[in-house]
N, C-alpha and C positions, 0 to 999 in steps of 0.2 A: 446440466441445464444449458451449457453452451452449445451442445449438439443440436439444439432446436434451431438456432439461427444458421448453423452450418448446413443442416439438412435443407432448410428453406433455400439457402444459396445454391445448393446442389440441384434442387428442383428447378429453380429459376434458370440455372445454366443449361439444364436438360431441355427446358422449354425453348430457350433461345436457340440451342443447337437444332432442335426439331424445326423451328421456324426457318432457320437458315437453310436447312435441307430442302424445305418446300420451295423456298425462293430459288435455290439453284436448279431444282428440277423444273420449276416453271420457266426459268430463263432458258434452259436447254430445250424444253418443249417449244417455247416461243421461237428460239433461234432456228429449230428445225422446221417449224411451220413457215417462217419467213423465207428460209432458203427454198422450200418447196414452192411458195408463192412466187418468188422471183423467177423460178425456172419454168413456171407454167403460165403466169400472167404478168402484166405490166403494172399491177396495183401496188401502191406504195406499202412499204413494210410498216406494221403497227409496232410502236415502241412499247415494250412491256412495262408494267407498273411493278416497281420493286418495293417491297415492304421492309422497313427498318427493323432491326432487332429490338426486342422489348428491353426496357430499362431494367437493370439488376434490382432485385428486391432489397430494400433497405434492411439492415440487420435490426433485430429487436433490441429495444432498450433494456437495461437491467430490470426495470419494473415489469416490463412485458415478459421477460424471461421468467421472473418469479411468478407471474400470473399464469404462465403457460400459453400465452398468445397475446394478440394486440388489444384485447379487451382488458381494461383495468378497472378495479373496483375499490372504492374508498371505504367500504364497510365490510366487517366480518365478525363472526362469532365462532368460538371454539368450545365444543362440548367435550369434557374430559372425564375419564374415570381411571382409577388406579389404586395401588396399595403397596405397602411395605411389609413384607413378611420376614420376620427375624427369628433367629434361634441363638441361644446363649444369653448374653447380657443385653436385654432389650433397651434399657435406658441409655447405654453407651452407644448403641446403634442409632437411636433417635437423636442423641446429641451430635453425632458425626454427620448425619445426613439431614438434620433439621426437618424430619418428617415424623408424624405420629405413627404408632404401630397399629393403625386402623385403616380400613379401606376409605377412599375419599373419591369425590366426584363433584361435578358442577360445571360452571363456566370458567374456563381457565384464561380466556382472553376475549374481550369485547371492545369493538370500536365502531361507533356510529357517527357519521358526519353528514349533516343535511343543511342546505340553505333554507332558512325559514322566512327570509325577506331579502330584499335587495341589499347586497353587501353584508349580510348578516348570516353567520354560520353557528349552528348548534353542534357540539361534540359531546359524546358520551364514551368514556373509557372505564374499564374495570374488570374485575374477576371475582368469583365467589366459589371457593372450594370447601364444601361441607366436610366436617370431621377433621379438618386441618385448621379450623379457625383462621382462615386466610381470606380476607375480604378487602376489596378496594372498589371505590366508585368515584369517578371524576366527571363533573358536569361543567361544561364551558359554553359561554355565549359570547361571540366576538362580532363586533361591527367595525368594518374597515374605516380607518381614519377617525374613529370615535372612541372606542374603548372595549373593555372586556370584563366579564365576571366569571370566576371559577369557584367551584365548590368541590372539596376533596374529603373523602372519608376512607380511612385505612385502619385495619385491625388484623393483627397476626400474632402468632405465638412462637416462642423459642423454647427448646427443650434442653434439659441438663441432666447429667448423671450424678445422682446424689451419693457417690461413693467417696470414701475417705482413703486412708493409707492401708498398705498391705504390710503385715509383720511376718518376715520370712521364717524366723525360728519356729513359730507355732503355726505357720501357714494360715494366718487369719486375715481375712479381708473385712475391714470395718466399713459398714454401709448402713444406710437408713432402712427401716422396715419397708418403706415404699420409696425406692430410690429413684423413681422417675419424677422429675420436677419440671414445671413449665411456668413461663412468664408471658403474660399477655401485654402487647404493646399496641396502643391506638393513637390515632391523630385525626382531628377534624379541623379543617381550615376553610376560610372564606377569603377570597382575594378579588379586588376590583381595581381596574386601571383605567385611567383617562389618557388617551393617546391622540389627541387632536394635533394635526400637522402644524408645525411652526409655533406650537404652544408648549408650555411646561408639561412634562409627562408626570402624572401623579399616580402612585400605587399605594393602596391600603391593604393590609393583610392581618387577619386574626387567626391564631393557631391555638388549639387546645391539644396537648399531648399527655399521655398517661402510661404508666407501667404498673402492673398489678399481678402478683403471683409470687412464686417461690423459685429460687435458683440456688445452685450449690455455692459454697464459700470456700476460699482458700485458707480460712482460719479453722484449724482442727482442734477439737477438745483433747485434753491430756488423758492418758490411760497408763496402767502398769501392765503392759502386755506380757512381760516375762515374770510377773509376780515378784519383782525385786523393787528396789528403790529407784530404778531407772525410769524416768518419766518421759513419755513420747507423745507428741501431739499427732495422733493418727485417726481420731474419731471424727467422722464428717459432721458438718453443721449446716443449718438452713439459713438462708438470707431471705426473709419475707419482705417484699417491697410493695409499697402503696404510695405512688407519687402522681401528682397532677400539676401541670405547668400551663399557664395561659400567657400568651404574648400578643402585643398589638404593635404593628409597625406601619409607619407612614413615611414614604420616600417620594421625592420629586427630583427630576433631572431636566435640564434645559440646555439648548445649544444656541450660541450666538456667535456667528462668524467662525473663528477658529478655536473657540473655547467651549468646552463641555463642562458643566458644573452641576452639582447636586447637593442635597442635604436630606437628612432624615432624623426621625425620632423613633425610639423603640422602648416600650415598657413591658416588663415581664414580672409575673408574680407566681409563686409556687407554694405548694404544701406537700411535705414529704413526711410520711410516717412509716419508717423502716424498722425492722426488728431482726436482730441476729440471735439465733437460737443454737445453743451447743450443750453437750453433756460433758460432765467431769467424772472421771473414774467409772466409766460404764461397766456394769456387771459386778461392781464391788460394793461392799457394805456401806461405803460413804458416797455412793453415786448421787450426784446433784445435777439438776437441770438449771441452766442459766438463760435468762431472757434479758437481752440487751436492747432496750428501746432507744431509737434515735429519731427525734422529731425536729423538723426544720421548716421554717417559713421564711420567705424572703421576697423582696421586691427590688427591681433593678430598673434604673432609668439610663438610657443611652442616647446621646446626641452625637451626630457625625455629619461631616461635610467633606467635599472633595472638589477639585477642579483640574482640568487637563486642557492644555493649549499648545498650539504650534507657534512659537515666537518667530521662527523662521522656518524655511523648508527643511533645514538640517538641524533644527534645535527644538526639542520637545520638552515641556515643563509640566510636572504634575505635583500636586500636594494634597494631603488629607489630614483631617483632625477628628479625634474621637474623645468623648468624655463619658465616663460611666460612674454612677453612684449606686452602691449596693448597701441595703440594710437587711440584716437577717436576725432572726431569733431562734433559739434552739432549746429543747428540753429533752429529758430522758432519764433512764434508770438502768441499773444492772442488778438484777434480783436473782438470788439463789432460792431454789425450792425443789419440791418433789415432782413438779411438772412445769411446763411452760406457761407463761402468762398468768402467774399467780401473784397475789399481793405479798408485800414484804412481811416476813415473819422471822424474828430473831431465832437463830439456832447455832449451837456451838460448832457445827460442821460447815457453816457458811464461809465461803471465801471472801476476799475483798471486793466489795461492790459499792453502790451508791444509789440514793433515791433523791427525788426532788431537784434534779439538775435543771437549772435555768440560766440563760445567758443571752447575750446578743453581740453583734459585731457590726462595724460600719467601715466601708472601704470606698475610696475615691481614686479614680485613675484617669490620667490624661495621656494621650498618645498623639504624636504629630510625625508625619512623613513628608519629606521633600525629595523629589527625584528630578534629574535632568539628563536627557539623552541628547548627545551631540555627535555630529559627524563632521569634524573639522576638515578632514581630507577624505578623498574618495576611498572607499573600502575600509575605513578605520572608524569604529564606533566606540565611544567612551560614555559610561553611565555612572556618574557619582550619585550617591543617595545618602540621606541623613534621617535617622529615626530617634526620637526622644520619647522616653516613657517615664512617667512619674506616678508613684502610688504611695498612699498613706492609709493606715488602718488602725483601729483600736477594737478591743474585745474584752468582755468580762463574763464571769460565770460564778455560780454558787450552788451548793447542794449539801447533802448529808451523806457522809461516808459510813459504810457498814462493814463489820467484821465479826463473825460469830454472833454473840449477844450484844456487842457494843456498837455504838454509833458516835459520830463526831462531825461537826460542821466543817466545811472547807469553802474557800473562795479563791479566785484568781483574776488577774487582769494582765493585759499586754497591749503594747502599741508599738508601731514602727513605721518607717518610711524608707523608700528607695528611689533612686534616680539612675536611669541607664541612658547613655548616649551611644548610639551605634552609627559608625560610618562604614560605607561600603563603596567599592569601586569595581566596575566590570569593564573589561576591555575586549574588543573583538576585531580581528583583522581578516579580510577575505581577498586581499589584493594579489595573492599568488595563485596561479592556475592550479586547480585540483587540491588546494590546501585551505583549511580554516583553522585559525589560531584563536584561543581565548585564554584569559587569565584574570585574576582579580584577587581582592582581599577584603576582609571584613574585620572591623575592630570595635569592641564595646568596652566602654569605661563606665563603671558604676560604683555607687556608694550608698550606704544606708545604715540604719541602726534598728535594734530590737531591744525592747525592755519587757521582762517577764517577772511576774510576782505571784507567789502562791503555788497551787498545784491542784491535782485532781482530788486526792483524798489521803488522809492519814488518820488511823484510829488507834488511840492508845500507844502511839509510837511505832505502829506497824504500817507499812506501805511507803510509797515514795514521799520523802520529806518535801515541804514547800521550798521553793527556790526564789532567790532574788538575783537577777542577772541582767546586766546591761552590756550589749555588744555593739561595737561599731565595726562595719565590714566594708571592704573595698573589693571590687571585681575588675578583672582585666581579661577579656576574651579576645583571641585573635585567630583568624583562619585565612589561609592562603591556598589558592587552587590554580591549576594550570592544565591545559589540555589542547589537543589538536585532532583534526580529522583529515585524513589523506585519502585521495582517490588515485592510487597508482595506476590502475587499469580501469577500463570501461565498466567492468562488473565487479569491482573490488573496492571496499572502503575499510580503513583501519582507524580506530579511535583509541587514543592513549591519553590518560589523564590521571590526576591524583590531587590530594589535598593534605595539608597539615593543619591541625587544630589544637589549641591549648587554651583551657579555661582555668584561671587561677583565682582563688578566694583567700583573702587575708582577713583575720579576725583579731580585734582588739577588745578583750574582755575586761572592761574597766571595773565592773562589779560582778562578783561571783561568790555565791554563798556555799558552793561545794569546794572541797579541798582537792587539788589535783596532784598532790605529792604522792610518793611511793606509799603503798599500803592502804590508800583510800579505797573504800568499797564502792563509792559512787562519785565519779568524776564529771559526769555529764550534767547539764548540757554545755557548759562553757569550758570545754576541754581542748578543742583544736585551735591552733593559731594560724595554720595555713593548710590548704588542700589544693591540689592541681590535677586536672584531667587532660591527658595528652593523647592524640591520635594521629597516626600516619596511615594514609590510604593510597593505594595505587591500583589502577584498573586498566584493562585493555579489552578491545572488542574488535573482532574480525568478521566482516560480512563479505561473503564470496558467492558469486554466481558463475560457476564454471560453464553452465549452459543456460539457455533461456528458461528451461523448466526445472532448474535445480537451484536451491539457495541454501547456503551453509552459514550459520552464525555461531561463532566461538567467543566465549567470555571468560575472563579470569580477573578476580579481585582479591587483593591482600590487604588486611587491616590489622594494625597493631596498636593497642591502647593500654595505657597505664594510669594508675591513680597513686599519687604520692601524698603522704599525710605527715604533717608536723604537729605534734602535741605541744601543750603548754611546757615551757622550759623548766618549770618547777618539777615536772615529772621525772626529769633526768633522762628522757628518751629523745633520740634524734629523729630526723626525718627518715621515713621508711616507705618502701613501695608496697602499699597495702593491697594492691590488686593489679593483675596483668591479664589482658585478654588478647588472644590472637585468633583471627578468622581468615579463612580462605574459601572462596566461592569459585567453583569450576562449572562451567555450563557449555553444553553443545546442543544445538538444534539444527535440524535438517528438514527440508521439504523438497519433494520431488513429484512432478506431474508427468509420468511417463506416457500418458495418454490423455486426450482431451476429456475423457470420461473418468479419470482416476487421479486423485491427489493423495499423497502420502506425507505424513509429518511425524518426526520422532524427536524426542528431547531427552537430555540427560543433565541433571544438576547434582553436584556434590558439594556439601558444605562441611567445613572443618572449623570448629569453634571451641575454644577452651578459655575459661576464666580461672585464674590461679590466685590464691591468697596465701600469705605466710603461715596461716593457721594449719593448712594441710601438711606442712612440714613437721608438725609437732604432734598431731593427733589424727586418728582415723575417723573421729566423730564428724569432722568437716572435710569433705573431699573436694578436689577441684571440680568445677562445674563444666560438664561436657554438653555441647549442643551440636553433635555431628549427625548428619543424616544425608540420604541421597534418594533421588526420585528418578523414575523412568516413565515417560509418557509416549503413547503412540496413538495416532489418529489417522483414519483413512476415510475418504469421501468417494463414493462410487456412483456414477450415473448409470443405472442399469438400462434404462431406456428413456424415451422422451418424457415419460410421466412418472418415473420411479427413481428415487435416490436412496442410497444406503450409507449410513455412517457407522463406523466401528471405532471404539476407543479402548485403551488399556492404560491403567495407572498402577505403578508399584512404588511403595514408600517403605523405607526402613530406617530406623534409628536404633543404635546399639549403645546407648549411654548409661544404661542402668548398671549400678555397681552395688552389690549386696554387702553393705557394711553395717547390717542390722545389729551385730554384736556390740558395736561401739556407738552408733548413732542412728539417725533416720535415713534410710536409703532414698535417694532422690535421683532424678534423671529419667529420660524417656527410653523405653525399650519396647519397640513394637514394630510390626510390619503389616502392610495392607495391600491387598490386590483388589482392583475394581475393573470390571469389564462391562462395557455398555454397547448395545446395538440399537440403532434407530433406523426405521424404514419409513419413507414418506411416499405416498402414492397420490398423484393428481388424477382424480376420476374424470373431472372435466374442469372447465374454467371456473366453475362455482364451488365444486366440492373437492376436498382433499382429506386423506386420512393419514394418521401418524401413529405408529406403534413403537414403543420404547421398552426395552428390557435391560435390566442391570443386575449384576451379581457382585457382591463384595465379601471379602473375608478379612477380618481384623484379628490379629493376635497381639496381646499385651503382656509381655513378660514381666514388666514392673509390678503388675497387680497379681502375679502368680497365676495368670490365666483367667482370673475372675471377670475381667472386662472383655474377654474374647467373644466374638459374635460373627455370625454370617447373616447377610441380608440379601433379599431378592426383591426387586421392584419391577412391577409391570404397570405400564402407563399407556393409555391410548386416547387419542383425541380426533374429533371430526370437525373440520373447519368448513364453514359455509361463507362464501364471499358474494357480496351483492352491491 
């Protein structure tokens, strides 16, 4: 598209050259005529009129380049049609690309803008894609220096693969009978703002959001896949969601001299009726369906305020405060039966469940921030800040526990409070040519307490026993970071940085109904006396422009994290490193524009990540967690002619972390590769019309599922845009 302006400049230069030739010829002819006149007569010579060269044509602006000429348009509509054609596991393909396996079409983009009165503009934006359940409409009316009104309506779907685990010894993939799940998400909002000049700005917004449908769950039901006593959770389950949230917000801001301040209030209320559905022992004589209903209602009130002011030209001060009050109630049940959503019926093969769960909770939170930015000397900036957060809560619940043919009541209560004070300091220096230095630190000191009484359920001595526990805790978080950016040459920059972070928790369990000594079958919840999380991170980045049309970006990051745990001293166990994680990220990206009509980009990223626990040293049932993968991306943009563009992309992804330990435990880890090729061509028919055609092909192979999630997908998409 840059060729358009280049061609115009060439045409202008040709026209200017042509005019100069005419002028030179005219001068020569005039000079010859004057010489002839002087030799034949005494008449005075006539002075020729010389025309100046035309001014060069001004290059087109980016908007004009996009439009294809000097005419620009504020309105457009895109009519689109397309489809996703899949083979193999259709549900997996829909989850990967978030498209239904059906043809679709409609208006993919709409923008209308029109002045309906003096200084008053009406705007309409949206799209509507049928058979994708993807709709959006935004209406806006704005009057300059008065205010605006906006109405927004959004509705779209997300897709999930309802597959569970894969059991290697029997080559069994556990999945739902209809494993394509979808969840609809919607939002309706109305916003109005008053924007009078030199007056307080006032904004009111009402929003209703909802989620409704089914999605897959990471909680799998247990089965005996090898027909032994080994129990494995590999059977998929469904999470049915029905949620509605309404929020009302009123905010105002005002500016007086050097100070900007504001305040607001927000009220939110919600109703959630979610259900988790899973099977136990699928295909066996004692197969049971479990319906776990989770109902929640809440209302929340939030008050907040802030101020920002320049105390001096080199001293900036800001502060903010927020108060939140939350009340919620909950109810639910966990019922075993021959099917989902059945009434409770005693049966000797029922597992541990409950009915008539009811309860409530109350939380209050205060948060205050204070920030100061100072430049005491030239090129040196220091920013100290302080954040204080205080929270307290209480909760209670009651219900009836069920097990087989027996029932028993239960109840519980808890309360607690916490106080965290965080100090932070940021320092930046730019006084050295081609260098930028920064460093800082962050410290958090916290304390709190938690009291717990009772439990979920225990029937005739079976199930988790009720607890009585009181714990005081203290927290000490610290983080230090440092870095620099250097410009050694005109087209080169080097970034080097890193940080160290340590979070430490200390627990004083003054009351504990569980015995933590050797041989105790149940030591939690009051078992730990100390736990710390420590991280070292270093990273570097090199940006190099060896030529004007070439850019190279190289990146490397190394991170090492550990978790150290100290149990109650009565256990006789000392501190141990309960987890260690190492990660390395290697990245290389390059872009090259060998021609004004061609741009090439290629990228490579390689991630090495491992989490190790001491358990893996003693049993193959729990292996070290691997998260290693690498990706290659390629993109090219070609300007075929002044009206046609072509884009080609390629993506390759591979993860080889799957380790088949199905004899001893549940195999986990990603093992897959994926190829995606995309081609898009755009043709500008004229300044009003343009057509777009996109084709994509992908191939996905999933070794961890025994190939059951493998799929290939082809997408064809075309759109016609009219601008006016």
